[in-house]
N, C-alpha and C positions, 0 to 999 in steps of 0.2 A: 504494500500500500504506500501511496505517496504521503509524505509528511508535509502538510500544507505550510507550516512555519519554515521548514527547510527550503521549500520551493520559493517562498517569498525572499528569503535571504540569498538564495542562489542568484536570482535575477538582480537584486540590489547590488550584490558584490561584484557583478559585472560592470558596474558604473561607478561605485563609490570607493574612494581610497583615502589614505592618510592625507590630512590637510584640507579636505573638502568641507563643504557646508551642506547640512541636511536639516530637514524639518520633520518632526513627529507631530502631525496635525491633531492627533487625538491621543494624548499621552496615557490615559487610563492608569494602569498600575506600573508603567515604566519599562516594560519589557522591550519595546521597540526603541525607546529613548536610550536605554543601556546599550543595545546592539549598535545603534547609530553612533553613540559616543565613543565606544571602543573602536569602531571601524574607522572613524575620522581621526582618532588619536588626539594627542595634546595640541597639535597645530591646526586641528579642524575646529568646526563650530557646529553645535546642534541647538536648535530652537524647538521647544515642545510646548504645546497648547492644551489646555483643558479648562472648562468652565467650573469644575468642581474642585473645591479646596482639598477634599479628600484625595483626589487624584494627584495633586501636587505633593501632598505629604507622603503618600505611598511611593511616588516616583522618586522623590528626593532621597528617601530611605533606601530604595532599591539601588540607586546610583552610588550611594555611599557604601552599602554592603557589597556591591558588585565591583568596587574598585575602579569606577569610571574616572577618567581624567576630568579636571575642572574646565570643561570646554562647552558647557551647556547653560542655556537660559531657560528656566521654567516660567511659563507665562500663564497667568490666571486670566484668560480671556478666550473668546470664541475664535476658532480657527479661521473664520471668514475675515477677521481683522489682521491676518498675517502680514499684509503690506505695511501696516503701521509699525511693525517690529523688524521685519526682514527686508533689508535693502539690497543685498547682494544676490547674485544668481545661486541657485542650489543645484546640487548634483543628484539628490535623492529626497523624496518625500514619501511619507507613509501615513495612510488613513486606516484606522480600524473603526468603522462605523458601528453604531449600536449604543449600548449602555455600558457603564463601568462594571467590568467583571468583578464578581464576588462582593458587590456593594449591597445587594439585596434591594436596590432601588431601580427597578426596570422601567419606571415611568420617566426617568431622566435619560433621554436618548438623543443621538444626533438627529437633526431635522433637515428636511429638504431645503427649507428656506435659508439655512446657513451652509449646508453641505455644498450646494451648487456654486455659490460665490467663492467658497473656499477652494474647491477643485479648480475653478477658473483661475483664481489667483495663483494657485500652486503651479498650474501649467505655464502661466505667464512668467513665473520665476525660474523655471527649469533652464539650466545651462545646456549648452551643446552636449550631447551624449549623456543627458540626464534621464532619470527614471522616476515615475510616480507610481506608487502602489496604493490601490484602494480596495480594502476588504469590505465586502458587503455581507450583511447578516439578514437573509430573507425570512428568518423564522418568526419575525414579528411584523406587523403591518407597516410601520414606518420604514423598516429595513427593506421590505419588499418594494415599497414605492420608491425609496432612494435608489435601489438597484435599477429599476425600470427607467427612472429619470436619467441616471448616468449612462445607461446603454443608449438611450436616444441621443444624448448630448455627444458622447464619444463617437457615435456613428457619423456625426457631421464634421469631424475634424479632418483636415487635409493630410492624407497619409504620406505625402511627400515631405512633410515637416515633423509630423508626430505619428508614430505607429502605436495603435492601441490593440491589445489582445486580452482575452478573458480566459481564465482557468476556472472551470466549473465541473463539479461532479454531477453528471447528467442524471444518474439514477438515485440521486438524493437531493430533491428539490429544495429542502429547507436548510441544507448545509451551507456554510459560508462559501463565497466564491470571490475571485480576485480579478480586478482589472489592473493591467500594467500599461503605462503610457511611456514610450521611449522617444526622446527627441533624436533627430538625425543630425 
């Protein structure tokens, strides 16, 4: 069986290296933030966003426990405001849509009204040979609708400038799936 987290990292590692800039658009409990931080190293930069203070606290602890270099900025704001904080091109961006894992609060979830402008902003910040990963969780109604919205949007992009592909388990319709957008 394919390990979906390993697959995400495989594609990102084809683009991201020491000294690069990356963004975790939905920091959650900090797993992606830690991965990005260690990948770009002490000369790189990572920005991570979440609207929940609990996410910032758990991410901060995970980064400390995980031995991350001090190359990160944790931002208590919505990911759709990324351009207020990130001014330089990014080599990688990661979104894990849905709700904060293990929080017990499934009513606080990413929403289409902020996800769409966040994804558009992320794409506009992507450097040459950059990658954006968006994990969609269709097991709840807003997640299903976010995925449909993103598929319609990604289908409109000019493939000569950005190539978008999807990895989905076809015989498991409520399993998470991933969009990857690579700049040329």
